[in-house]
C-alpha positions in Angstrom: 0.0 0.0 0.0 1.3 3.4 -1.0 0.5 5.4 2.2 1.4 8.7 0.4 -1.3 8.0 -2.3 -3.8 7.0 0.4 -3.0 10.2 2.4 -3.4 12.3 -0.7 -6.8 10.9 -1.5 -8.0 11.8 1.9 -7.7 15.5 0.9 -10.6 15.1 -1.5 -13.0 16.0 1.3 -12.8 17.3 4.8 -11.3 15.1 7.5 -9.8 15.4 11.0 -6.2 14.3 11.5 -5.4 14.0 15.2 -1.9 14.4 16.7 -0.5 11.7 19.0 2.6 12.4 21.0 3.8 8.8 21.7 3.2 5.2 20.6 0.3 4.7 23.0 -1.7 7.7 21.9 -0.9 6.8 18.2 -2.4 3.3 18.7 -5.3 4.7 20.7 -6.2 7.2 18.0 -5.8 4.7 15.2 -8.1 2.3 17.1 -10.7 5.2 17.4 -11.2 5.2 13.7 -9.3 8.3 12.4 -8.0 7.8 8.8 -4.5 9.3 9.3 -2.3 10.7 12.1 0.1 13.6 12.4 2.9 14.1 14.9 3.0 17.2 17.2 6.3 18.8 17.8 5.0 20.5 21.0 3.2 17.5 22.3 6.3 15.3 21.9 8.6 17.9 23.4 6.3 18.2 26.5 6.3 14.5 26.9 10.1 14.6 27.1 10.0 17.4 29.6 11.2 20.0 27.1 9.8 23.2 25.5 8.5 23.2 22.0 11.3 23.8 19.6 13.9 22.2 21.9 14.0 18.8 20.2 16.8 18.3 17.7 15.9 17.4 14.2 17.3 13.8 14.3 15.3 13.1 17.4 12.1 14.4 15.8 12.7 12.1 12.8 13.3 9.2 15.1 10.1 10.0 16.9 8.2 10.2 13.6 9.5 6.7 12.8 8.1 5.4 16.1 4.7 6.8 15.2 4.8 5.4 11.6 5.7 1.9 13.0 3.0 2.0 15.6 0.0 1.8 13.2 -0.9 1.0 9.6 -2.3 4.5 9.0 -0.6 7.2 6.9 1.4 9.6 9.1 2.4 13.2 8.4 5.1 14.8 10.6 5.3 18.3 12.1 9.1 18.9 11.4 9.1 22.6 12.4 11.6 24.4 10.2 13.3 21.2 9.1 16.9 20.4 9.3 18.1 24.0 9.0 17.6 27.4 7.4 18.7 26.9 3.9 16.8 25.7 0.9 19.1 22.7 0.7 18.3 21.8 4.3 14.6 21.9 3.4 15.2 19.4 0.6 17.2 17.2 3.0 14.2 17.3 5.4 12.0 15.7 2.8 14.4 13.0 2.0 14.8 12.2 5.7 11.0 12.2 6.2 10.4 9.8 3.3 13.2 7.5 4.6 11.3 6.7 7.8 8.1 5.9 6.0 6.1 9.1 6.5 3.2 9.8 4.1 3.9 13.5 4.3 5.3 16.3 6.4 5.1 20.0 7.0 7.8 22.6 7.0 7.3 26.1 8.6 8.5 29.5 7.5 9.3 30.3 11.2 13.0 30.4 12.1 12.9 29.3 15.7 14.6 32.6 16.6 12.3 34.8 18.7 14.3 37.9 17.6 13.5 37.2 14.0 10.7 34.6 14.0 9.7 34.5 10.3 12.0 33.9 7.3 12.1 36.6 4.8 9.6 36.1 2.0 12.1 35.2 -0.7 13.9 32.6 1.5 10.7 31.1 2.7 9.6 30.5 -0.9 13.0 29.2 -1.9 12.8 26.7 0.9 9.4 25.5 -0.2 10.5 25.2 -3.8 13.5 23.1 -2.7 11.3 20.8 -0.7 9.0 20.4 -3.6 11.8 19.5 -5.9 13.1 16.9 -3.5 9.6 15.5 -3.1 9.3 15.1 -6.9 12.5 13.0 -6.9 11.1 10.5 -4.4 10.2 7.0 -5.5 6.6 7.3 -4.1 3.9 9.7 -3.4 4.5 12.2 -0.6 2.2 15.0 0.6 4.1 18.1 1.4 2.5 20.9 3.6 3.9 24.4 3.6 3.2 26.5 6.7 2.9 30.2 7.1 3.5 30.9 10.8 2.7 34.7 11.2 -0.3 34.2 13.5 1.6 32.0 15.9 4.4 34.6 16.3 2.4 37.7 17.1 2.2 38.9 13.5 -1.5 38.7 12.5 -0.9 40.0 9.0 -3.5 38.3 6.9 -2.3 39.9 3.7 1.2 38.7 4.1 0.1 35.3 5.2 -2.1 34.9 2.1 0.8 36.2 -0.1 3.0 33.5 1.4 0.5 30.7 1.0 -0.1 31.7 -2.6 3.6 31.7 -3.3 4.0 28.3 -1.6 1.2 27.0 -3.8 2.9 28.3 -6.9 6.1 26.7 -5.8 4.3 23.3 -5.7 3.2 22.7 -2.1 0.4 20.1 -1.9 -1.3 21.5 1.2 -1.3 25.0 2.7 -1.4 25.7 6.4 -1.6 29.0 8.4 -1.9 27.9 12.1 -3.4 30.3 14.5 -6.5 31.5 12.6 -9.1 32.1 15.2 -12.4 32.9 13.4 -14.2 31.3 10.5 -14.3 34.4 8.3 -10.5 34.5 8.3 -10.4 30.8 7.5 -12.8 31.5 4.6 -10.6 34.2 3.3 -7.5 32.0 3.3 -9.3 29.1 1.7 -10.8 31.3 -1.1 -7.3 32.8 -1.8 -5.7 29.5 -2.8 -6.7 26.4 -4.8 -4.8 23.7 -2.9 -6.2 22.0 0.2 -6.0 24.1 3.3 -5.2 22.6 6.7 -6.8 24.4 9.7 -5.7 24.2 13.3 -8.9 23.4 15.4 -9.7 25.9 18.2 -12.7 26.2 20.5 -15.6 27.8 18.7 -14.9 26.0 15.4 -17.0 23.1 14.2 -16.5 20.7 11.4 -19.6 21.9 9.6 -18.5 25.5 9.7 -15.0 24.7 8.6 -16.4 22.6 5.7 -18.5 25.6 4.6 -15.5 27.9 4.8 -13.5 25.6 2.4 -11.1 23.9 4.8 -10.1 20.3 4.0 -7.8 19.0 6.7 -8.4 19.8 10.4 -5.5 19.1 12.8 -5.3 19.5 16.5 -1.6 20.4 17.0 -0.7 20.0 20.6 -4.3 20.3 21.9 -4.8 16.6 22.8 -1.5 16.6 24.7 -2.3 19.8 26.6 -5.8 18.4 27.3 -4.1 15.4 28.9 -1.8 17.7 31.0 -5.0 19.6 31.9 -6.6 16.5 33.3 -3.4 15.7 35.3 -3.4 19.3 36.7 -7.1 19.1 37.7 -6.4 15.8 39.5 -3.4 17.3 41.2 -5.3 20.3 42.4 -8.1 18.1 43.7 -5.7 15.9 45.7 -3.7 18.7 47.2 -6.8 20.9 47.9 -9.2 18.3 49.3 -7.4 15.1 49.7 -10.0 13.4 47.5 -9.6 11.3 44.4 -12.9 11.9 42.5 -10.9 12.6 39.3 -10.4 8.9 38.9 -14.1 8.5 38.0 -13.3 10.1 34.6 -10.4 7.9 33.9 -10.4 5.4 31.0 -10.9 1.9 32.5 -7.7 0.0 33.1 -9.2 -3.1 31.4 -10.0 -1.1 28.3 -6.4 0.0 27.9 -5.1 -3.5 28.6 -7.3 -4.8 25.8 -6.4 -2.0 23.4 -2.7 -2.6 23.9 -2.9 -6.4 23.5 -3.1 -8.0 26.9 -4.0 -11.7 26.8 -7.4 -12.5 28.3 
């Protein structure tokens, strides 16, 4: 089975792609019935006790391999800004991603440097073009997503974001993604400005029906499942320390269900 081709076909209509952060959550989400998975750089970093952006590239690739090997589903990887800043490093990122069996990956136009968080427009486009050229040389289908990160870095410039996405489309990106959009009307403007599938980061207030009407195709969760899990642990911790009670355990997934999911013998 060509997972890249399977993954590409999913983009013919709207779908949700959740983001596991380890092998257990990957198996859990695959068992739930989702058609594909995507890694989360932040969720994985938090699970390792590190901040988002603090995981070296080679470790991110090794983590992506773990998720690929955990299920039969197509997996796309959040590879942040890739192996480095240059167009050549963007191309190397695609080759490394394909080598571990990923069906696709995303590369950002953010630098990882808070002092200058977004690559200059021309370099950002050159990086996408190099990634696309590398993708075309692969021996199988591979879905490449180009990300415009303005809204995540305190630069809510919609015109520049659309200009970048349009340039990424022209350079050959398969999917376009501007994380951080917070209202449906902005999502609609982005989707109407390009012709390739648009990935949208889900936020409270969005619904699948509203996103479908706005033109979105792929809906990802980013770090939201992992932060929800940490939220549950925080609530449990606060309850125990404040009241000495353990009512939080009533909402826990039954131990026997997890045992069965992860293959315990009856």
